N, C-alpha and C positions, 0 to 999 in steps of 0.2 A: 556139041554141048550147047544147051539153051543158055543164053546169057541172062544176067540179072536184069538188064534193061528190058529184055523181052517179057519178063515176068511182071514188070512194074505196072503196066496198064491193067491187066485182068485182076491183079491183086488189089490195086487201088479201087477199081469199080466194085469188087465184092466187099471190100472194107466199107466203102461208102454206104452200100445197101444195109449191111449189118448194123452200122451206127444209126441209120435212119429208122430201123425197125424198133429202136427205143426199148430194148428189153431190160428195163430197170428193176433191179432186185433190192428191195429195202429190208429183206430178212424175214418178212412175213410170208405165210404159205401161199397166198394167192397173187403175189406180185411176181414180176419177172417176165411173164409172157414170152418165154423163150421159144414157144412153138413158132413164133414168127421167124426167128433166125433158123430154127431147125428146118422149117419148110423151105426157106431160102437155100440152105445148104443141100437139102435133098434134091431140089430142082437143079442146082448147079452140078452136083456130082452124079446124078442119075445118067446111065448110059450103058452101052455094051461092056460086058466084063466086070461090072460093078454090082454087088449085092448090097442092098440098103435095108436096115431095120430102124424103126422108130419105137421109142419107149415113152409111155405116158403114166408116170406115177401119180400125177395130179393134173387136173384139167389146166391146159395152157402152159404146162411145164415140160414139154417134150425135149428129149435128147435123141440124137440120131447116131447110127454107126454105119459107115460105108466100108466095104471090104473088096479088095482084089484078091481072090483066093490063090494060095500058093500051089505049086505043082508037087511039092514034097511035104506031106503031113508032118514029117519029123524035123523039118527045117525051122529055125527060129523065126518068130514073127515080130513085126515092128508096128507100133501104134503111134500116130500123130494125134495128140489130144489138145483141143482148144475149147475153152468154155465160151458160152454164148450170152451170158448175162453181164450186166454192168452195174456199178454202184450208182446211187442217186446223185443228183447234181443240183447246185444252186445256180440257176441261170444268171442271176444278178452279178455273179463274180466273173462271168465270161465276156470276152470281147466279141465273140461270134456265137451263133446258134450251136449249143452243145450237141444237138442231134441233126445238124445240117449236113454233116459229112462233106463240108466244103474243102476245096483245094485252095490254099492261100499261100502266097509267096512271102517268105519272111524278109526282114530288112537285109539279111545276108544273101538273099537271092535263092533261098532253098524252098522248094515246093513241098508243102506239108498238108496232110489230111487232118482236119480238125474234128473233134467230137469225143463224147464220152465213150471210153472203151478203145480209143485209138492206141493207147499204150497198154492198157489192162483189159483183156488181152486180144481184142478183136483183130489186131494187126497180125498176130501169129495164127489165130484161127483162120484168117483169110489166106495167108501165105501157105499154110499147110494144105488147105483145100485146093488152091491153085496148083501146087506141086502134085497132089494126088490126081487131080483131073488131067494134068499134062501127061502123067505116066499112063493113066487109063487110055487116053487118046492115042498114045504111041503104040498101044498093044502090048505094053509091058507085062511079062509073065513072071512074077516073082517065084522064088523057091519056097519061101514062107509067106504067110499072109501079110499083106499091107492093109492096115486098118486106119480109118479116119474116124475120130470120136469127137463129135460136136456136142458138148455136155452142158446141161443146165445147172443152175444153183451153186456154182462154185463160190460165189461171193457171200453165201450164207452157210458155208461149211459142207455143202454137197448132200444135204439131207434128201432133196428131191432130184439129185443128179447122180454123181459118181458113187456115193455111198449106197443109194438105193439100188442102182444097177449092179454094183458089186455083190450086194446081198441077194438079189433076185435073179440076175442074169449074168453071172460072172463069165460063163463060157462065151458070151457075146463080146465082152470087152477085154478078155484076158490077152496078154501078149508077153513075149519074152523081154522086149525092150520098148521103152516109151520115151518120147520127147514131148515136153509141154513147157509151160512157163516156169520160172522167170530166168533169163540168162541171155547172154549174147552181146552185152555192152562191152566196150573195150577201153583200154587206156595205155598210155606209153609208160613202160616200166622203168626202173632205175638203170637198166642196161640199154635203154633206147629202143628196145623191141616192143612190138604191140602185144599186149596181154589181153586175152578174151576170157571172161568169166563164164564158166559152165557150172550151174548149181547142182551138186550131187547129194545134198542133204537139206533137211529143213527142221526147224525147231518144233517142239511139241506145243500144244495148246492146253493150258490148265487153268481156264477161267474159273474163279472161285467167288462165291458170295460169303462175306463175313458178317454174321449177325451179331452185333455188339449189344450186350445185355446191361441194363441198369435198373433203377428203381424209380417209379413215377413219384412226383411230388409237386408242390406248388412253386411256381417260378418266382414268387416274391421272396422265397427263403432259400437261396442257392447254396449257402455256406454248408460244406460237408455233404452236399447232395451226391447221390450215385447217378450222375448224369451220363447217359450213354453217348451223347453227342461229344462231350469232352473226352471221353475215352476213345471215341472213334477218331477224333482229331489227332490224338497221340498215336493211335495205331497207324493212321495215314503217314504221320511224320516218321515213325519207325520204319515203315515199308520203304519210304523214299530214301532213307539213309542206309538201308540194309546192303551189305556188301558180301554176297556169296563168293565162294571160291571160283576162279575163272576156269574155263575149259579151253586149254591151249593145245589143240590136237593137230593132226597132220594137215587138215583142211585149212585151219587158221594159220599154220606155219607157211603154207603156200601163198595165202593171201598177203601176209606180211612181207614175204620175199618179193612180191610183185609191186609193192608200194614204193613211191618216192619218199623216203624217210631219212632222217639222220641216223647214224649208227646207234646213238643213244636211244632214240625213239624205237628203233627196230629191236634192240635188246630189251627195252622196257616192256614192249608189247608181248614179249615171249617169257617174261619173268613174273610169276605169280605175286612176288613181293613188291614189284615195281609197277605193275600195270595200271593201278589206280592213279598214282602220281603222274604217270606218263599220259593217261587220258586227260587229266586235268590241265595239262600243258598244251594240248592240241586244240585246233579250232573246233567249236562245238559240233558242227555238222559231221565232221570226220570222226570225232570222238564218240558221238552218238552211235554211228554205225559200228565202230570197233567194239564198243561196249556191248551192243546187242548181239554181235557175232560171238562173243566170248563168255557171256554170263546168262544164267537164268535171270529173267527180268520180271519186275513187279511194278505194275502201273495201276494205282487205284484211280479209277476213272468215273465211277458213278456212286452217288450216295443218296439214300432215301431214309426218311424217318421224321419223327416228331409229329405232334397232333395239333398243338395250339401254342401260341406265344407264351402263355402263362402256365404251361405244364412242363415239368422236367421230363425229357423223353426217356422211356425205358427200353426202346429198341431203335437201333440205327443199322441199316443194311449198306454195306460197302461192296461194290463189285470191282474185282481186281483182275486185270488182264495179266496173266502169268504166262510167259513163254519159256519153255524148258530146253536146255542144251541136250545134245545126244547123250544117252545113258541115264537120263533122269526118269524115275518112276513116280507113281502117285504117292507112295510112302515118302519119297524124297521131298515132294512138294509140301506135305504136312510138316516134315522136319524143318524145311526152310521157314515156314510160317511160325513154327514154334520158336526157332532161333531168333527170327526177326522181331517177334512181338514180346518175347520174354514173359514177364509175369502177367501181361495182359492176354496171353493166349488162352488162359482158362476163363476169360470173360467173353469168348467168341465161339459161336457155332459156325463151323465151316461146311458149306455145301457146294457141290459141283454145278457149274453152269454149262461148261463144255470141256471135253477132254479128248485129246489125241496124243499118241506117243510121238516123240521125235523119230525121224526116219532118215536112213542114209543108204546110198547105193555104192557098190564098188566102182573104182575108177582106176585109170592107169593103163599101161601097155598091155596088160593081160585081158582087158575088157574090150571086146570088139566094137561096142558102141562108142566108147571113149576114143578109140583109134580112128573110127570113121568120122566122128565129130572133128577130131584134130585135122584129119586130111582135108575135109571140106571147108574148114576155116581158112586153110591156106589159099583157097581159090580167090578169096577177097583180100586176104592179108598174108602174103608169102612170108614165112618165117615166124608167124605169130605163135605165141605160147599159150596153151590152155592153163587156166587157173581154176582149180576146184573151189566151189563156194558153198556157203550155207545160207539158205533163205530164212530170214528171221520171222516171216509171217507164215501163212499156211497155203498150200495148194492141193489140188486133187492127186498129185503124185503119190501122196501117202497111201492112198487106197491100193495102189499098185505095189509100192515097196513093202507094205505089210504082208503081201502075198508072195514075196520073193522076186518080184520083177525089178530089173534095173531101170530106173527112171531118172532122167536129167531135165533140169530146167535150161532150155537152150533156145537159141535163135541167132541171128547175125545182123548187127546194125551198122550203120555208117559211122565214120569216125566222130561225127558231130553228136552222136547219141551216146555220150559217156554216162557213167553211173549217176553223176550229179544231175545231169539233164533228165535222165530217165526217172530218177527218184522225185524230182521236183514236179513232174507232170503226172505221176502215178496217183490216181484218185484226186488230183488237184484241178484247179481252174485252168482253162485254156489247154486241155489235154490234146496232144497232137503228135503225129509221127511223120517223119520225112519219107518221101516216096522212094528215095534210094534204098532205105532200110527195108521197105516192103519187097523190092526186087531181090535184094541180097538174101533175105530170109527164105523166099520161095525157091531160089536157086539152091540154097543150102539144104533145105529139106528134100528137094528133088534128088540132089546128089547123094545124100546119106541113104535115102530109101533104095536108090539104085545099087549103091555099094553094099548095103547090108543084106539085100535080098536076092542078088544075082548069083 
């Protein structure tokens, strides 16, 4: 068996190159430049036994798919999917070059690769590629296809990446099982055992624009004015105080069981009548995560409107980031807004900015991928327990789950990379990943692919 340490060098080198390619996606159609990372991955993975396709939905926005064909067309296939774009960065907030890909030793003596994308998610994109290349080099002949998918535009919703390829070339990317971001951090549970989070579901996206209507008038006479800005302020206040019913499902129950909590907190987090008071008594970072995992959330983040200081505004636009728990429909979103805004709902025109349904995959002993993930977690952490999780943001896994594929957010990180550390570096300043985690993840994907496809 190839050790994690043997994977560290090639994974580190590939990650450094992908970081230095600076594929920054600011959400507009012509940014990203993911062709640079696609070309790097094509060159790295090309060789005997590997078929490679590239896809160009827009100039400079290539995605690539590499495949080791299976010997049995009826056998299940496995896809390792990593995105190649990264979010923008403010270099002034960094201690080192955000696109330098430097190896820097921490104060604790840990060697880390620094750069935008080191956490999200070029570390996994690299470790998946290294595992795939090692299997190809060994002459591995899988029963079902082994697919590597280096995909563009994940950071802007997949319009020029997974969504486009799913709509136009589904046969190229389809798979029975998929591993992608986010997951793999661990913590010590209440029983003293290590618990590793594997995300099996993610919330939906229901971004909405609320156009608040009023009546224009002269700013010198505000008494009794139908001021859209004043109504908008009240709408924002009501959204911030809205408390929808919690979603306390099996996944959440497993999360709570793995946390170090008092009995009172544990009971409160599973009680619809007590969860809010329980959250209010917890540290804010922990409560924020628990709240997001259990509730459809409403975050009014952008406002536009008004024309001139002395004109009462008749139109204000509020953009609201709404994230929906599993089972929520578009009609439910309107129902939430109606309940939250009360009598002001009739003063608002609601339009969609972005929409995707919440998705979930089956997990547990009856699912072969879950069992394989569990087995290969033990290589690094004997006796570790898997904990199913819910991603509160969005990933490209949804494009697979919507078509019936089992998709997990997975990886395997060192003990130093707990959720708090992972979360603090995600899209943050001084983003970096320890080299031990790179080797662990590559070994992990190598083992799962061998297990699932042999």
